[in-house]
C-alpha positions in Angstrom: 0.0 0.0 0.0 2.8 2.4 0.8 4.5 1.6 -2.5 1.3 2.5 -4.4 1.0 5.8 -2.4 4.6 6.6 -3.2 4.2 5.9 -6.9 1.0 8.1 -7.1 2.9 10.9 -5.2 5.8 10.7 -7.6 3.5 10.8 -10.7 1.5 13.7 -9.3 4.7 15.5 -8.3 6.2 15.0 -11.8 3.0 16.3 -13.4 3.0 19.3 -11.1 6.7 20.1 -12.0 5.9 19.8 -15.7 3.0 22.3 -15.4 5.1 24.6 -13.3 8.2 24.6 -15.6 6.5 24.4 -19.0 6.5 27.5 -21.1 3.4 29.8 -20.6 1.9 31.9 -23.4 0.7 35.4 -22.8 -3.1 36.0 -23.0 -4.5 38.9 -25.0 -3.5 40.7 -28.2 0.2 40.7 -29.2 2.1 42.1 -32.1 5.0 40.0 -33.3 7.3 39.9 -36.3 7.8 36.8 -38.5 10.8 36.5 -40.8 11.2 33.7 -43.4 14.6 33.3 -45.0 15.1 30.9 -47.9 18.3 31.8 -49.6 18.0 29.2 -52.4 14.7 30.8 -53.5 15.7 34.4 -52.8 13.0 34.7 -50.2 13.5 37.2 -47.4 10.0 37.8 -46.0 9.2 39.9 -43.0 5.9 41.0 -41.7 4.2 42.0 -38.4 1.2 40.1 -37.1 -1.4 40.8 -34.4 -2.7 37.7 -32.7 -4.5 36.4 -29.6 -2.8 33.0 -29.9 -0.6 31.9 -27.0 1.8 29.6 -28.9 3.6 29.9 -32.2 1.9 27.0 -33.8 -1.5 28.7 -33.4 -0.2 31.9 -35.1 1.4 30.0 -38.0 -1.9 28.1 -38.6 -4.0 31.2 -38.2 -2.2 33.3 -40.8 -2.9 31.8 -44.2 -0.4 33.9 -46.1 2.5 32.0 -44.4 1.4 28.8 -46.1 2.5 26.6 -43.2 3.2 22.9 -44.0 3.9 20.8 -41.0 4.6 17.2 -40.3 3.6 15.5 -37.0 6.6 13.7 -35.4 7.1 11.9 -32.1 8.6 15.2 -30.8 5.7 17.4 -32.0 4.9 19.2 -35.2 7.9 20.0 -37.4 7.8 23.0 -39.8 8.3 21.5 -43.3 7.2 24.5 -45.4 6.5 28.2 -45.4 5.7 30.8 -48.1 5.2 28.1 -50.7 8.6 26.4 -50.1 8.9 22.9 -48.7 12.2 21.6 -47.4 13.8 18.3 -48.5 14.0 16.7 -45.1 16.9 14.5 -46.2 19.2 17.6 -46.4 17.6 20.7 -45.0 15.3 22.0 -42.3 13.7 25.2 -41.0 15.8 26.6 -38.1 13.7 28.5 -35.7 15.1 31.6 -34.0 13.4 33.7 -31.3 14.8 37.2 -30.7 18.2 36.3 -32.1 18.6 32.9 -30.2 17.9 29.4 -31.6 14.7 27.9 -30.2 15.1 25.0 -27.8 11.6 23.7 -28.4 9.2 23.3 -31.4 6.4 25.6 -32.5 3.8 23.9 -30.3 5.8 24.9 -27.2 7.2 28.3 -28.1 5.1 30.9 -26.3 4.2 34.1 -28.1 5.2 37.3 -26.3 4.4 40.9 -27.4 7.2 42.3 -29.5 9.0 39.0 -30.1 10.7 38.3 -33.5 10.5 34.7 -34.9 12.8 33.8 -37.7 12.5 30.7 -39.8 15.6 30.1 -41.9 16.3 27.1 -44.2 19.6 25.5 -43.2 21.3 22.3 -44.5 22.7 19.4 -42.6 
């Protein structure tokens, strides 16, 4: 009985830590900048967007002019295409940069904050 109680406590504690430490999105309207850089196609797109979305995936899906193509993976959705260009996943990928720093998570977990700049650049392996 004690072992069952300990296991339940560990599971609940782990879930609590996950909720406490996971990224949080800001509620309300935010203005952000999206950059898409695809050198091979001479695409250097920049635009500002207003959104109520809390995470980057929602914004990318909401704005049709970005033409998001994504692929569901075991790690979450992966950006495969933007602005009409799809990467060849055997040799290139979209690198995600937030305010000048490489993102450590995917679009599903990147919180949107007012004034942030999100850059998607095609890079090779």
